C-alpha positions as CSV (number, residue, x, y, z in Angstrom):
1,M,11.2,0.7,-26.8
2,K,10.3,4.4,-26.4
3,L,11.1,4.2,-22.7
4,I,14.5,2.7,-23.4
5,S,15.4,5.5,-25.9
6,I,14.4,8.1,-23.3
7,I,16.5,6.7,-20.4
8,V,19.6,5.6,-22.3
9,I,21.4,9.0,-22.2
10,P,20.7,9.8,-18.5
11,I,21.9,6.3,-17.6
12,F,25.1,6.8,-19.7
13,V,25.7,10.2,-18.0
14,I,25.2,8.6,-14.5
15,F,27.6,5.8,-15.5
16,V,30.3,8.2,-16.6
17,V,30.0,10.3,-13.4
18,L,30.1,7.2,-11.2
19,Y,33.0,5.6,-13.1
20,G,35.0,8.9,-13.0
21,S,34.3,9.3,-9.3
22,S,35.3,5.8,-8.4
23,H,38.6,6.1,-10.3
24,K,39.4,9.5,-8.8
25,I,39.2,11.3,-12.2
26,N,38.4,15.1,-12.4
27,I,35.3,14.7,-14.7
28,Y,34.9,18.4,-15.3
29,E,38.5,18.9,-16.3
30,A,38.4,15.8,-18.6
31,F,35.2,17.2,-20.1
32,L,36.9,20.6,-20.8
33,I,39.9,18.9,-22.5
34,G,37.5,16.9,-24.7
35,V,35.6,20.1,-25.6
36,K,38.9,21.9,-26.5
37,D,40.0,18.9,-28.7
38,G,36.6,18.9,-30.4
39,L,36.8,22.6,-31.2
40,K,40.3,22.1,-32.6
41,I,39.0,19.4,-34.9
42,C,36.0,21.6,-36.0
43,Y,38.5,24.5,-36.6
44,N,40.6,22.2,-38.8
45,I,37.7,20.7,-40.7
46,F,35.6,23.9,-41.3
47,P,37.6,25.3,-44.3
48,A,37.3,22.0,-46.2
49,V,33.5,21.8,-45.5
50,L,33.0,25.4,-46.5
51,A,34.9,24.9,-49.7
52,M,32.9,21.8,-50.6
53,I,29.6,23.6,-49.9
54,F,30.6,26.5,-52.1
55,A,31.8,24.3,-54.9
56,V,28.7,22.1,-54.9
57,N,26.4,25.2,-55.0
58,L,28.4,26.8,-57.7
59,F,28.2,23.6,-59.8
60,L,24.5,23.1,-59.3
61,N,23.6,26.7,-60.1
62,S,25.7,26.8,-63.3
63,N,23.5,24.2,-65.2
64,V,26.6,22.8,-66.9
65,L,25.2,19.3,-66.9
66,N,22.1,20.2,-68.8
67,F,24.1,21.6,-71.6
68,V,26.8,19.1,-71.9
69,L,25.6,15.6,-70.9
70,A,21.8,15.6,-71.0
71,P,21.5,14.9,-74.8
72,V,23.9,12.0,-74.5
73,I,22.1,10.6,-71.4
74,K,18.7,10.6,-73.2
75,L,20.1,8.4,-76.0
76,I,20.8,5.6,-73.5
77,N,17.4,5.9,-71.8
78,I,18.4,7.3,-68.5
79,P,16.3,10.0,-66.9
80,P,18.1,13.4,-67.2
81,E,17.1,14.2,-63.5
82,I,19.5,11.4,-62.4
83,L,22.5,13.0,-64.0
84,P,23.1,15.7,-61.4
85,M,22.8,13.1,-58.7
86,A,25.3,10.8,-60.3
87,V,27.8,13.5,-60.7
88,L,27.3,15.1,-57.2
89,R,27.1,11.8,-55.2
90,P,30.9,11.5,-54.9
91,I,31.1,15.1,-53.8
92,S,28.2,15.7,-51.4
93,G,25.9,13.2,-49.8
94,T,23.5,16.0,-48.8
95,A,23.2,17.4,-52.3
96,S,22.6,14.0,-53.8
97,M,20.0,13.2,-51.1
98,S,18.3,16.5,-51.9
99,I,18.2,15.6,-55.6
100,M,16.8,12.2,-54.8
101,T,14.1,13.7,-52.6
102,N,13.1,16.0,-55.5
103,I,13.0,13.0,-57.8
104,F,10.7,11.2,-55.3
105,A,8.5,14.3,-55.1
106,L,8.3,14.7,-58.9
107,Y,8.0,11.0,-60.0
108,G,7.4,9.0,-56.9
109,P,9.8,6.5,-55.2
110,D,8.3,3.6,-57.2
111,S,9.0,5.1,-60.6
112,Y,11.9,4.1,-62.7
113,A,13.7,7.4,-61.9
114,G,13.0,7.0,-58.1
115,R,14.3,3.4,-58.1
116,L,17.3,4.3,-60.1
117,A,18.0,7.2,-57.7
118,S,17.7,4.8,-54.7
119,I,20.1,2.3,-56.2
120,L,22.5,5.0,-57.1
121,Q,22.4,6.4,-53.6
122,G,23.3,2.9,-52.2
123,C,25.9,2.0,-54.8
124,T,28.2,5.0,-54.4
125,D,29.9,7.0,-51.7
126,T,30.9,10.6,-51.0
127,T,34.5,10.0,-52.0
128,I,35.7,13.5,-52.5
129,Y,33.9,14.8,-49.4
130,V,35.5,12.0,-47.3
131,I,38.9,12.6,-48.6
132,A,38.7,16.3,-48.1
133,L,37.3,16.0,-44.6
134,Y,39.4,13.3,-43.2
135,Y,42.7,14.2,-44.9
136,S,42.4,17.8,-44.0
137,S,41.6,17.0,-40.3
138,I,44.9,15.0,-40.0
139,K,46.8,17.5,-42.2
140,V,47.6,15.0,-45.1
141,S,48.3,17.0,-48.2
142,K,49.2,14.2,-50.6
143,I,46.3,11.9,-51.2
144,R,48.3,9.7,-53.7
145,Y,46.0,7.2,-55.3
146,T,43.1,7.5,-52.9
147,L,41.1,9.9,-55.2
148,I,41.7,7.8,-58.3
149,I,40.7,4.5,-56.8
150,G,37.7,6.1,-54.9
151,L,36.4,7.8,-58.1
152,L,36.8,4.5,-60.1
153,A,34.9,2.7,-57.4
154,D,32.1,5.4,-57.6
155,L,32.1,5.1,-61.4
156,A,31.7,1.3,-61.1
157,G,28.9,1.9,-58.6
158,I,27.1,4.4,-61.0
159,L,27.4,2.0,-63.9
160,M,26.1,-0.9,-61.8
161,A,23.2,1.2,-60.6
162,F,22.2,1.9,-64.2
163,L,22.6,-1.7,-65.1
164,L,20.7,-3.0,-62.1
165,A,17.8,-0.5,-62.7
166,N,17.6,-1.6,-66.3
167,I,17.6,-5.3,-65.5
168,F,15.1,-5.2,-62.6
169,F,12.9,-2.3,-63.5
């Protein structure tokens, strides 16, 4: 298996070169056009990604969740460490993965908090990130009902994660 993973990319490159040569395609020119298109996409996506990173860091460092929602969450027997992950999961997959890794380091993956974090990671999606990234790349400014439906689906996923963790663990 290791040998296959090592030779797949060179075989693919050789195939592309042979295919292009046999069909009389200027491979280098086609490659440059692809690079230019890729750079244009990066240029269009970069502001949205930068804004999301800035907003997530600002939110995490403000400690708003600890003051507002942590007392309520303790009443319903949910670990307070899960709260930032539940709120940030629709915004940033990397931030929620980082929080889940910290939960694993503190409590272990087989703890109630670790299992709840794992279920939460699987039951939700990065809705706001996906909307910001994809809609900005194709220059769609009116998202209509996409955000509402996506966030409702994430809320359903969060509630199901809590329910499933309570039922099975």
